[in-house]
N, C-alpha and C positions, 0 to 999 in steps of 0.2 A: 255522801260518798261520791267521789268523782272517778272518772275513768283515768287510770294511770297511763303515763306515757310508756308504751311498749317498746319504743325504738331501742333504748340501751340494751335491754334483755335480748331483743331479736338480733341486734348486731353482735352481741357476745356469742350467741348460739351460732350465727352464720360464720363467725370467725373460726369456729372449731372444725368446720366441715373439711377444709383442706388437710387437716391433721388426722383424718380418718382413712387409713389405707384399706384397700379391699381385703387385705389379710386380717383386718380387725372385725369384719362384719359378723363373724361367728363368735366373737369374744363375749363373755358375760358382762352384764351391767349391774349397777346397784338395784335396778328394778327386778324384783324376783322373777326368775324364769324367763327373762327377756334378753336376747342377744342384742348386739349393737344394731344389726339389721332390723330386728323387730322394733327397737326403740326409734330408729330413723323412720320406719314406716308409720309408726304412731305419730311422730312429729309431722310427717307429711300430711297425714289425715287431719290432725288437730288444726293445722294452719288453715285448711279448707273449712272444717266444721265450725271453728270459732270465728272465722271471718263471716260465715253465714249468720252466726249468732249476733254479731254486731249489726248486721243488716236486717235482723228480725226475719230471716228466711228459715224454712224448715231445715233441720240438720239430721244427719244420721251418724252413728258412732260405729264405723266399720271396725271389725276385729283386725288388729295389726298382725302382720305375719312377715317373716323373712322372704317368703316366696312372692309376696305381693309388692315388695319394695321395687319401685321403678328404677331400672338400671341407670337412668339419668338423674338420680336424686341430687347429685352435687350441682347440676345446672338448674334444676327446678326449684329446690328448696329455698334458695335466697330470694327468688321472686315471690314465692308464696309468703315468706316472712314479711317482705315489704308490703304485700297486699294486705296482710293481716294487720300490720301497724296502721296502714292507711284507712282500713275499714273502721277501726276503733277511734280514729280521729274525726270521722264524719259527724256533722251535727246530728244530734239525736241518737247516736249510738249508745250512749249511756242512759237513755230515758226509757221508762216503762219496763215491760217484761219481755223476755226472750226465752229461747230454749237452747240447751246444749245437749245434744243427743236427744234423749226422750225426757229430759228434766226441764221443767219450767222454773225460771228463776228471774229475779230482778236483773236488768241489764248490767248494773254496776257490779253485781256479784259475778256475772259471766265474765266481765272484764278482769276481775280479780282472779278468777279461775285461769283466764288466758295468761296473765302475768305469771301466776304460779307455775303453769305448765312450762313456760319458756325458761324461767329461772331454775326450777328443779331439774327439768330434763337437760338443760344446759350443763348442769353439774354432773348428771348421770353420764352424759356423753363424754364430757371431759375426763371424768374419773375412769371410765371404761377404756379410754384410748390414751391415758397417760399425759393429758394436757392440763396446763394450769387453768384455773377458773376462779375468778374473783368477782362475784356479783356486785352490782351497785348497791350500797347500803340503803338508798332510798327504795329500791325494788324490794329488798328484804323487809324493810319496815312496812311496805305496802301489802306484802303477802301474809304477814304475821297474823292479822286479825282473821283472815280466811282460814289459815292453818289452825289457829287456836280454836276456831269454832267447829271445823270439820275434821281436823287431822289428829284428834286426840283419842285415846283409849284403844279400842280394838281395831281401829281403821275403818275405812269405807270401801267395800268390795268394788274393784274396778277403778278406784281413785287413789287410796292410800292403804299401805299395810299398817299393822299395829305400830303404835308409837314406840320409838326407840328411846330409852331414857338417856337424857343428856344433862350434865350438871347445870344448875341454875346460873352459874357464872360463866358458862361457855359463851363463845361469840354468838351473836344473834343468828347468823346463818346456820351455825351448827344446831341451834334450837329449832330453826325452821326445818332443817333436814330431819331431825328426830321426830318432829310432829308429822312429817310426810312419810314416816315409816322407814327412813334411811339411817344407816349408821354413818356418821360423819367420818369415821376412820376407815370406811370401806376402801379396799384397794383391789384392783384386778389381780386374780391369781397369776402367779408366775407361770410362764409357759413350761410345759413338761415335754419330755421327749429325749431322745438320745442323740 
């Protein structure tokens, strides 16, 4: 297993940021009990933590919160995504063991986790903010083995919710979403009010 190229998924995610108005920060996302602000804070943290994983440095998994989201996230996050891509391109990034949060795992598995986070959370952010999102088929193929191994059944606390059944003939990305505990048909609730 080799380290996937993270750049296409990182670029797709970065391209969504300008389409996230401040008014959307409190909106729900496909991630259970997470607002757009919480999701963005999670993405801000994972770009730092999984960059450290590529470098075999100790990492922590801070709890994401809307209150913790840096007000300059639009300016900071693209650079963090670029740094994440660069770290996983360094010689040796995919060799040996590393850690992600408190979990020890092969570096190639951490790279798969990283790609999965970018692709799935890109969809989460796009869906929550009404933006189109079309992941690279190669990225979807690359995350499927990881999702099939870890994203099935009752889910993995802190990583995936319980599997959402998706027809066998559904598009590959819909199957990936189902394995990650997401309903491919999820839509943001219509605004209410008078």
